[in-house]
C-alpha positions in Angstrom: -1.8 -33.4 -2.4 -1.3 -32.1 1.0 -4.4 -29.9 2.3 -3.5 -26.2 1.8 -3.9 -25.2 5.5 -1.4 -27.9 6.5 1.0 -26.8 3.8 0.7 -23.3 4.9 1.4 -24.2 8.4 4.6 -26.0 7.4 5.8 -23.2 5.1 5.2 -20.6 7.9 7.3 -22.7 10.4 10.0 -23.2 7.7 10.4 -19.5 6.9 9.7 -18.1 10.5 6.8 -16.3 9.5 5.2 -13.8 11.9 1.6 -12.6 10.7 -1.6 -13.5 9.1 -2.2 -15.4 5.8 -5.7 -15.6 4.4 -6.5 -17.4 1.1 -10.0 -17.4 -0.4 -11.2 -19.1 -3.6 -14.6 -18.4 -5.5 -15.8 -16.6 -2.4 -15.1 -19.4 0.1 -12.3 -19.2 2.7 -9.9 -22.0 2.5 -7.1 -20.8 4.9 -7.0 -18.1 7.8 -4.1 -18.7 10.1 -2.0 -16.4 12.2 1.7 -17.0 13.5 4.1 -15.2 15.8 3.7 -12.3 18.1 2.0 -9.0 17.8 3.9 -7.8 21.0 7.0 -9.8 21.8 7.6 -8.0 25.0 4.2 -8.9 26.5 4.0 -12.3 24.6 0.9 -11.2 22.8 0.1 -13.5 19.6 -1.0 -12.4 16.3 -4.6 -13.4 15.3 -6.7 -13.1 12.3 -8.2 -9.9 14.0 -4.8 -8.3 14.5 -4.2 -4.9 12.7 -1.1 -4.7 10.7 0.6 -1.7 8.7 0.5 -2.1 5.0 3.2 0.2 4.0 2.8 0.8 0.2 -0.3 -1.2 0.0 -1.9 2.3 0.9 -1.1 3.4 -2.5 -4.0 1.5 -4.0 -6.4 3.2 -1.6 -5.0 6.5 -2.4 -5.4 5.9 -6.1 -9.0 5.0 -5.6 -9.6 8.0 -3.5 -8.4 10.3 -6.3 -10.5 8.3 -8.8 -13.5 8.7 -6.6 -12.8 12.5 -6.7 -12.3 12.3 -10.3 -15.7 10.7 -10.6 -17.3 13.3 -8.6 -15.8 16.1 -10.7 -13.6 17.3 -7.9 -10.3 16.4 -10.0 -9.6 15.4 -13.4 -6.9 12.9 -14.6 -5.5 15.7 -16.6 -5.5 18.2 -13.6 -2.0 19.5 -13.1 -0.4 19.3 -9.6 0.8 23.0 -10.2 -2.8 24.2 -10.5 -3.4 23.1 -6.7 0.3 23.4 -5.3 0.4 27.2 -6.1 4.0 28.2 -5.0 4.7 25.0 -3.0 7.1 22.2 -4.5 8.4 24.5 -7.1 10.6 21.6 -8.6 7.6 19.8 -9.8 7.2 20.4 -13.5 4.2 22.6 -14.7 2.8 19.8 -17.0 2.7 16.9 -14.2 -0.7 15.7 -14.1 -2.9 13.5 -11.6 -2.7 10.6 -14.1 1.0 10.9 -14.4 1.4 10.8 -10.6 -0.9 7.6 -10.4 1.0 5.7 -13.1 4.3 6.7 -11.6 5.2 8.4 -14.8 5.6 12.1 -13.3 9.4 12.3 -13.4 9.5 14.2 -10.2 12.3 13.7 -7.6 11.4 11.0 -4.9 12.1 11.6 -1.2 12.4 7.8 -0.8 14.1 6.5 -3.9 13.7 2.7 -3.3 16.2 2.0 -6.1 18.8 3.4 -3.9 17.8 1.8 -0.6 19.8 -1.2 0.3 18.3 -1.7 3.6 14.8 -0.5 4.6 15.8 -0.6 8.3 18.5 1.9 7.8 16.4 4.6 6.3 15.7 7.6 8.5 13.0 10.1 7.8 14.9 13.5 7.2 12.6 15.4 9.8 11.5 14.3 13.3 8.9 11.6 12.7 6.6 13.0 15.3 6.1 16.2 13.1 4.6 14.3 10.3 0.8 14.1 11.4 -1.0 15.8 8.6 -0.4 15.6 4.7 0.4 19.3 4.5 3.2 18.7 6.9 5.0 16.2 4.4 5.5 19.2 2.0 8.9 19.7 4.0 10.2 16.3 2.9 8.7 16.5 -0.6 10.4 19.7 -1.3 14.0 20.1 -2.8 14.1 16.9 -5.0 14.9 17.9 -8.5 12.9 16.4 -11.8 14.5 13.2 -12.9 12.7 12.9 -16.3 10.1 14.6 -18.3 6.4 13.9 -17.3 5.0 10.9 -19.2 8.4 9.7 -20.7 8.9 6.7 -18.4 7.8 4.5 -15.6 9.8 5.0 -12.2 8.1 3.8 -9.0 8.0 7.1 -6.9 6.7 7.5 -3.2 6.7 11.2 -3.3 4.1 11.1 -6.1 1.4 9.4 -3.8 1.9 11.8 -1.0 1.6 14.8 -3.7 -1.7 13.1 -4.8 -2.9 13.1 -1.3 -2.1 16.7 -1.0 -3.9 17.4 -4.2 -7.0 15.3 -3.0 -7.0 17.5 0.0 -6.7 20.9 -1.5 -9.4 20.1 -4.1 -11.8 18.8 -1.9 -11.3 20.9 1.2 -11.3 17.6 3.3 -8.4 15.9 5.1 -6.7 13.1 3.3 -7.3 10.5 6.0 -11.1 11.3 6.0 -11.2 11.0 2.3 -9.9 7.6 2.4 -12.2 6.4 5.0 -15.4 7.8 3.4 -14.6 7.1 -0.2 -12.8 3.9 0.1 -12.9 2.1 3.3 -16.8 2.6 4.0 -18.2 1.7 0.7 -15.6 -1.4 0.6 -16.9 -2.5 4.0 -13.3 -2.2 5.4 -14.4 -1.9 9.1 -11.0 -2.3 10.6 -8.8 -0.2 8.1 -7.6 3.2 9.2 -4.6 5.4 9.6 -3.2 4.9 13.0 -0.5 6.8 14.9 2.5 4.6 15.7 3.0 6.1 19.1 -0.5 5.2 20.2 -1.5 2.0 18.5 -4.7 0.3 19.9 -4.3 -3.1 21.8 -5.1 -5.2 18.5 -2.5 -3.6 16.4 1.0 -5.5 15.8 4.1 -3.8 16.7 6.4 -3.7 13.7 9.9 -5.5 14.3 13.2 -4.8 12.6 14.6 -8.3 13.2 13.4 -11.8 13.7 14.2 -12.2 17.5 14.6 -8.8 19.4 12.3 -6.2 20.9 13.4 -3.4 18.7 10.6 -1.7 16.8 10.2 0.5 13.8 8.6 3.5 15.6 11.8 5.8 15.2 12.0 4.9 11.5 8.6 5.8 9.9 6.3 9.0 10.1 4.1 8.8 13.2 1.0 9.1 10.9 1.1 8.0 7.4 -0.3 9.6 4.1 -0.8 8.7 0.5 2.3 6.5 0.0 1.9 4.4 3.4 0.7 4.0 6.9 -2.9 2.4 6.6 -3.4 -0.4 9.3 -5.8 -3.2 8.1 -6.4 -6.9 8.4 -6.4 -9.9 5.9 -10.2 -10.2 6.1 -10.8 -6.4 5.2 -8.7 -7.0 2.0 -11.0 -9.8 1.0 -13.8 -7.1 1.3 -11.6 -4.7 -0.5 -11.2 -6.8 -3.8 -14.8 -7.9 -3.6 -16.0 -4.3 -3.3 -13.5 -2.9 -6.1 -14.5 -5.5 -8.9 -18.3 -5.2 -7.8 -17.9 -1.4 -8.7 -18.8 -0.3 -5.2 -15.9 1.9 -4.8 -15.6 3.6 -8.2 -17.6 2.6 -11.4 -16.5 -0.6 -13.2 -15.2 1.4 -16.3 -12.8 3.3 -13.7 -11.7 0.0 -12.1 -10.8 -1.3 -15.7 -8.7 1.7 -16.3 -6.8 1.4 -13.1 -6.1 -2.4 -13.7 -5.1 -1.8 -17.3 -1.4 -2.0 -18.0 -0.2 1.6 -18.3 3.6 0.7 -18.2 5.8 -2.4 -18.3 8.1 -3.0 -15.2 10.6 -5.4 -16.5 12.9 -5.1 -13.7 10.3 -6.6 -11.5 8.7 -9.1 -14.1 5.4 -7.3 -14.0 3.4 -4.3 -15.1 1.7 -1.4 -13.4 -1.6 0.3 -13.8 -2.9 3.3 -11.9 -2.1 2.4 -8.2 -2.0 -1.4 -8.8 0.6 -4.1 -9.5 -0.3 -6.3 -12.6 1.1 -9.7 -13.6 3.3 -9.7 -16.5 1.3 -11.9 -18.8 -1.9 -13.0 -16.8 -4.6 -11.2 -15.0 -3.5 -11.1 -11.3 -3.9 -7.7 -9.8 -2.2 -6.8 -6.4 -1.1 -4.5 -3.9 2.2 -4.7 -1.9 4.3 -2.9 0.6 7.5 -3.1 2.7 8.9 -0.8 5.3 11.0 -1.2 8.4 9.0 -3.6 10.4 6.3 -4.1 7.8 5.5 -6.3 4.7 2.3 -6.9 3.0 0.9 -8.4 -0.2 -2.7 -9.0 -1.2 -3.7 -10.4 -4.6 -6.8 -11.0 -6.7 -6.6 -13.3 -9.7 -10.1 -13.2 -11.5 -9.4 -16.1 -13.7 -8.9 -18.4 -10.9 -11.1 -16.6 -8.5 -8.2 -16.8 -6.0 -7.8 -13.8 -3.4 -5.2 -14.2 -0.9 -3.6 -11.6 1.6 -0.2 -12.1 3.5 0.6 -9.6 6.3 3.6 -9.4 8.5 5.0 -7.3 11.3 8.6 -7.9 10.0 10.5 -6.0 7.5 10.6 -8.6 5.0 8.5 -11.4 6.5 5.8 -11.8 3.6 8.0 -12.5 0.5 9.3 -16.2 1.2 5.8 -17.2 2.0 4.3 -15.2 -1.0 6.7 -16.9 -3.3 5.9 -20.5 -1.9 2.2 -19.4 -2.1 2.3 -18.2 -5.8 3.9 -21.6 -6.7 1.4 -23.7 -4.8 -1.7 -21.7 -6.1 -0.4 -21.1 -9.5 -1.0 -17.3 -9.1 
């Protein structure tokens, strides 16, 4: 069989991939390859040290931040959102809990309903993006969305729910959400290059997010200038190797809490998978992963305990990772 690294090179060329691919097996790195440009205007290539936005990949770290606060007694899974929201977001039902929000079973209205989103590049944040720099400032776009189902009744993927979780974490702890993610998740995981970055002042190592395959138009006007609980972290493929190692070793939260987070809480037949608390789960196997897609961003990072395979595919194009991820899953049997 063709060596994996050569096969990845061919698949990346065939799909026009721009980003980084890393594959590890049983703790040994098998592939670490970078393709395309981080900055097209200046001809700066992507490297394995390039920082990429992760979109909804952030949700897993939000979930772990909340679970770390539960472990410390600052929150409980049955803490109601209303107990910390006071008069804010009055359309969120009184019985919605932290656990409902983590499991996407809250029934709250969503500011970004992905089921109704045909083109991610066409989405426009309803307030000026530069005004979204703190989690409290997101209250404006979370408000005014009616409940769609009773809490706990059914699974429905929900971006608003994870911003609400960030808001609850801040209010319960008295610490800014971005700082909580850094100290409770990134530091114990050894994720030295993972952080929330402003899109209008990205450092030189960060990739710009592009809306199409070949022009210079970026996503800077399409996404909040600084993310919160549902997206906005920047990271590297290597940091996510550290993440999975730390997660299953119990260095972020205790193993029994990890087990609860990666236990199926809902079937998601439309996507041929299941969902835990912050993590996507294989429909029948033991694969656990995080994924995300936004204008100019796509991300997928998977760990499969039974095969000891871990991979991360990160791209600075809207749908850049999915052709390569599908090929990689078939090749690796994940």
